[in-house]
C-alpha positions as CSV (number, residue, x, y, z in Angstrom):
1,M,-32.6,42.0,29.1
2,V,-30.3,40.1,26.7
3,T,-27.5,42.6,25.3
4,R,-26.0,42.6,21.5
5,S,-22.7,41.4,23.0
6,R,-24.4,38.3,24.8
7,L,-26.2,37.5,21.6
8,A,-22.8,37.6,19.7
9,V,-21.4,35.0,22.0
10,A,-23.7,32.3,20.5
11,P,-22.3,32.2,16.9
12,V,-18.9,32.6,18.2
13,L,-19.3,29.4,20.3
14,A,-20.9,27.7,17.4
15,I,-17.9,28.3,15.2
16,L,-15.4,27.2,18.0
17,C,-17.4,24.2,18.2
18,A,-17.2,23.6,14.6
19,C,-13.5,24.3,14.5
20,G,-13.0,21.5,17.0
21,R,-14.7,18.9,14.9
22,V,-12.0,16.7,12.8
23,G,-14.4,15.4,10.4
24,P,-17.2,12.8,10.1
25,P,-17.0,9.9,12.5
26,P,-14.8,6.7,11.5
27,N,-16.2,3.9,9.3
28,I,-14.4,1.4,11.9
29,D,-15.8,1.3,15.3
30,S,-12.8,3.1,17.2
31,A,-13.2,0.9,20.1
32,L,-12.4,-2.2,18.0
33,A,-9.8,-0.4,15.8
34,S,-8.0,0.6,18.9
35,R,-7.1,-3.4,19.6
36,V,-5.8,-3.8,16.1
37,P,-1.9,-5.1,16.5
38,P,0.2,-2.7,15.3
39,N,2.2,-5.3,12.8
40,T,-1.1,-6.3,11.2
41,T,-0.7,-7.0,7.6
42,A,-4.3,-7.8,6.5
43,L,-7.8,-6.5,8.3
44,A,-11.1,-7.8,7.6
45,G,-14.4,-6.5,8.8
46,V,-17.8,-8.2,9.0
47,N,-21.1,-6.6,10.3
48,L,-22.5,-9.6,11.7
49,D,-25.9,-8.4,12.4
50,Q,-26.1,-7.3,8.6
51,L,-24.8,-11.0,7.5
52,R,-27.3,-12.8,9.5
53,A,-30.1,-10.9,7.9
54,S,-28.6,-11.3,4.2
55,P,-29.4,-14.2,1.8
56,L,-25.8,-15.6,2.0
57,Y,-26.0,-16.5,5.6
58,A,-28.8,-19.1,5.1
59,K,-27.0,-20.7,2.4
60,L,-23.8,-21.0,4.2
61,P,-22.7,-24.7,4.3
62,P,-22.6,-26.1,8.0
63,G,-18.9,-26.0,8.4
64,A,-19.0,-22.0,7.8
65,Q,-21.8,-21.7,10.0
66,S,-20.1,-23.6,13.0
67,L,-17.1,-21.4,12.6
68,L,-19.7,-18.7,13.4
69,T,-21.4,-20.0,16.3
70,P,-18.9,-18.7,19.1
71,F,-19.8,-15.3,18.0
72,D,-23.7,-15.6,18.1
73,K,-23.8,-12.9,20.7
74,A,-21.5,-10.4,18.7
75,H,-22.5,-7.7,16.6
76,E,-19.4,-6.6,14.6
77,V,-15.8,-8.2,14.4
78,L,-12.6,-7.3,12.9
79,V,-10.1,-10.1,11.8
80,A,-6.5,-9.0,12.0
81,S,-3.9,-11.2,10.5
82,T,-0.1,-10.7,10.8
83,G,0.7,-13.3,8.2
84,T,1.2,-16.2,10.9
85,Q,-1.4,-15.5,13.5
86,L,-5.0,-14.4,13.7
87,L,-6.9,-12.0,16.3
88,V,-10.7,-11.7,16.3
89,I,-11.9,-8.3,17.7
90,A,-15.5,-8.4,18.3
91,R,-18.2,-6.0,19.6
92,G,-20.4,-8.0,21.9
93,E,-19.9,-11.6,23.9
94,V,-17.7,-14.3,22.7
95,T,-17.5,-17.6,24.7
96,G,-14.2,-18.0,26.4
97,A,-12.6,-14.8,24.9
98,T,-10.5,-12.3,26.6
99,V,-12.5,-9.2,27.6
100,P,-10.2,-6.0,28.0
101,A,-13.2,-3.5,28.3
102,P,-17.2,-3.7,28.7
103,G,-18.7,-5.0,25.3
104,I,-15.2,-5.7,23.6
105,A,-13.8,-9.4,23.1
106,L,-10.5,-10.6,22.0
107,Y,-10.1,-14.3,20.7
108,G,-7.0,-15.7,18.9
109,A,-3.5,-15.9,19.5
110,P,-2.0,-15.3,22.7
111,D,0.7,-12.9,21.4
112,L,-1.7,-10.8,19.6
113,I,-4.3,-10.7,22.5
114,A,-1.6,-9.2,24.3
115,A,-0.7,-6.8,21.8
116,G,-4.7,-6.0,21.6
117,T,-4.8,-5.0,25.3
118,T,-1.7,-3.1,25.5
119,A,-1.8,0.7,24.7
120,H,-0.3,1.6,21.3
121,G,-0.7,4.0,18.4
122,P,-3.1,3.4,15.5
123,A,-2.3,0.2,13.5
124,G,-0.9,1.1,9.8
125,I,-3.6,-0.8,8.1
126,L,-6.2,1.2,9.3
127,S,-6.3,3.9,7.0
128,L,-6.4,1.5,4.1
129,A,-9.2,-0.2,5.8
130,E,-11.2,3.0,6.6
131,S,-11.1,3.8,2.9
132,V,-12.9,0.7,2.1
133,A,-15.1,-0.1,5.2
134,A,-18.0,2.5,4.7
135,G,-21.1,0.9,3.6
136,H,-19.9,-2.8,3.3
137,C,-21.2,-5.6,5.1
138,V,-17.8,-7.6,4.5
139,W,-14.4,-6.1,3.6
140,I,-10.8,-7.0,3.8
141,A,-7.7,-4.6,3.3
142,L,-4.5,-6.2,2.7
143,R,-0.9,-4.4,2.5
144,G,1.3,-5.4,-0.3
145,G,3.2,-8.6,0.6
146,A,0.4,-10.0,2.8
147,T,-0.2,-13.7,2.8
148,L,-3.6,-15.5,2.9
149,P,-4.2,-19.2,4.0
150,L,-4.9,-20.3,0.7
151,E,-4.4,-23.7,-1.0
152,G,-4.3,-25.4,-4.5
153,N,-4.7,-23.0,-7.3
154,A,-6.2,-20.3,-5.0
155,A,-2.7,-19.8,-3.7
156,N,-1.8,-18.1,-6.9
157,L,-3.4,-14.9,-5.2
158,N,-0.8,-14.5,-2.8
159,N,1.6,-14.0,-5.8
160,L,-0.9,-11.0,-6.8
161,L,-0.8,-9.7,-3.5
162,R,3.0,-9.5,-3.3
163,A,3.0,-7.6,-6.5
164,A,0.9,-4.9,-5.4
165,E,1.2,-2.1,-2.6
166,S,-2.4,-2.6,-1.3
167,V,-5.4,-4.6,-2.2
168,T,-8.9,-4.1,-0.8
169,I,-11.9,-6.6,-1.3
170,T,-15.6,-5.8,-0.5
171,I,-18.4,-8.8,-0.8
172,R,-21.8,-8.0,-1.1
173,P,-23.9,-11.0,0.1
174,D,-26.9,-10.3,-2.1
175,D,-28.1,-12.5,-4.8
176,P,-26.4,-12.3,-7.1
177,A,-23.5,-11.8,-4.8
178,G,-20.8,-9.2,-5.8
179,I,-16.9,-9.3,-5.2
180,D,-15.0,-6.0,-5.9
181,I,-11.1,-6.1,-5.8
182,T,-8.9,-3.0,-6.1
183,A,-5.2,-3.2,-6.5
184,Q,-2.8,-0.5,-6.0
185,C,0.2,-1.1,-7.9
186,P,3.7,0.6,-7.6
187,T,3.9,1.9,-11.1
188,P,1.7,2.0,-14.3
189,E,3.8,-1.0,-15.8
190,S,3.3,-3.1,-12.7
191,A,-0.5,-2.5,-12.8
192,Q,-0.4,-3.8,-16.4
193,R,1.2,-7.0,-15.4
194,W,-1.0,-7.4,-12.6
195,E,-4.3,-6.9,-14.9
196,Q,-2.5,-9.3,-17.3
197,T,-2.1,-11.7,-14.5
198,V,-5.6,-11.7,-13.5
199,R,-6.9,-12.2,-17.0
200,A,-4.6,-14.9,-17.6
201,L,-5.9,-16.6,-14.2
202,S,-9.4,-15.8,-15.5
203,S,-8.7,-17.7,-19.0
204,L,-7.3,-20.6,-17.1
205,A,-10.4,-20.8,-15.1
206,A,-12.5,-20.6,-18.0
207,A,-10.6,-23.3,-19.6
208,T,-11.3,-25.8,-16.7
209,N,-15.2,-24.6,-16.5
210,S,-14.4,-23.0,-13.0
211,R,-16.2,-19.8,-14.4
212,A,-19.3,-21.5,-15.3
213,A,-21.0,-20.3,-12.1
214,L,-20.2,-16.7,-12.8
215,D,-22.7,-14.1,-13.9
216,S,-20.0,-11.8,-15.0
217,L,-16.2,-10.9,-14.5
218,A,-15.0,-7.3,-15.3
219,I,-11.4,-6.3,-15.3
220,S,-10.3,-2.6,-15.8
221,R,-7.1,-0.5,-15.1
222,T,-6.5,3.0,-14.6
223,D,-2.7,4.1,-14.2
224,R,-1.5,2.2,-11.0
225,V,-5.0,1.0,-10.2
226,V,-6.7,-2.5,-11.3
227,H,-10.2,-3.1,-10.5
228,V,-11.8,-6.6,-10.8
229,A,-15.5,-6.7,-10.5
230,V,-17.3,-10.4,-10.1
231,R,-20.9,-11.2,-9.9
232,A,-22.1,-14.5,-9.3
233,P,-25.1,-16.5,-7.8
234,L,-25.3,-16.7,-4.3
235,S,-24.9,-20.5,-4.3
236,A,-21.7,-20.2,-5.9
237,L,-20.3,-17.6,-3.4
238,A,-21.7,-19.9,-0.5
239,G,-20.0,-23.1,-2.1
240,A,-16.7,-21.1,-2.0
241,F,-16.6,-21.4,1.7
242,G,-16.6,-25.3,1.7
243,R,-18.9,-28.2,2.6
């Protein structure tokens, strides 16, 4: 016979189990996140399975598709940058990559591969990346002061990065494509300057017909946060990857 005391054990155990849970699962694969070097200043994530199934993938120019060829058997990647070096952390198989654990591949600078195979605490960039990774096929998280390998007029974006505490970017590879940028600035005044700079760059692009392909560009600011939403035909986004 089951006594009342034994029946009482079940809900107690359920409560204890619930207390042991620390919340929902992380938005970034923990096996990949643990390989992100501690000194990473910019981190990007790409769900390759979703990207391959998206309208964008078929329209990528040959040069961009060739860059993805080594990752044909990978499902998801993180790309970590320290400003001068890159490390790709993949879930799946990558030809020529270092394999620190089954199903995990590291490809990039030797110093960062070494960092990715050494035990260390969570990289600081991960808290920012977690806030933007959920539900997005392509996302980027950047600490203030991070530098991207940009040239020409696009290099002006690095000035914006230096003026913000953090910047997150998400890309929706649909048609029309969507790019959303959120900048966290140190003060409301710096956020206002950030917004003004974006508007000035937008006006310059409009004057040179660089914005002709955009469906819309919306810029808004709340206190220390500036949000930029870009909508454009898929062909315009694909063309941004080069020919």
